C-alpha positions in Angstrom: -32.9 -47.9 24.9 -31.6 -48.9 28.1 -29.3 -45.5 28.8 -32.5 -43.4 28.1 -34.4 -45.7 30.5 -31.8 -44.9 33.3 -31.7 -41.2 32.1 -35.4 -40.9 32.4 -36.0 -42.6 36.1 -37.8 -45.9 34.9 -38.5 -48.4 37.4 -35.6 -50.3 38.2 -37.0 -53.6 37.7 -38.1 -52.6 34.2 -34.4 -51.5 33.4 -32.9 -54.8 34.7 -35.4 -56.9 32.8 -34.5 -54.8 29.5 -30.8 -55.4 30.4 -31.2 -59.1 30.8 -32.8 -59.0 27.2 -29.9 -57.4 25.9 -27.4 -59.8 27.2 -29.7 -62.7 26.3 -29.3 -61.4 22.5 -25.8 -60.5 22.6 -25.2 -64.2 23.8 -27.6 -65.8 21.1 -25.5 -63.6 18.5 -22.3 -64.8 19.9 -23.1 -68.6 19.8 -23.9 -68.5 16.2 -21.0 -66.5 15.6 -18.5 -68.9 17.3 -20.5 -71.8 15.6 -19.9 -70.0 12.2 -16.3 -69.4 12.9 -15.5 -72.8 14.1 -17.3 -74.4 10.8 -15.2 -72.0 8.7 -12.0 -70.5 9.5 -11.0 -72.8 12.0 -12.0 -75.8 10.1 -10.0 -74.4 7.3 -6.8 -73.5 8.8 -6.8 -77.1 10.4 -7.1 -78.6 7.2 -4.4 -76.3 5.5 -2.3 -77.4 8.8 -2.4 -74.0 10.4 -2.9 -75.9 14.1 -2.2 -72.4 15.7 -5.9 -71.7 15.2 -6.4 -74.1 18.1 -4.5 -72.0 20.7 -6.1 -69.0 19.4 -9.6 -70.5 19.7 -8.6 -71.8 23.4 -7.7 -68.1 24.3 -10.8 -66.8 22.8 -13.1 -69.2 24.6 -11.2 -68.3 27.9 -12.0 -64.7 27.7 -15.5 -65.5 27.0 -16.1 -67.7 29.8 -15.0 -64.8 32.1 
């Protein structure tokens, strides 16, 4: 949708608002996915003694916070 707005010469502030909305939606999705991952995969790995999952989680969070 945003690409077609750009291609069709839409008003820049309108494109910016749509871009911000898309970013907000992706951020909301990422938060839910991360919470689900923590509750399931990470919790299970820690219970099973696979503490290396913590290093993986830290690396993932560092990438997300760039």
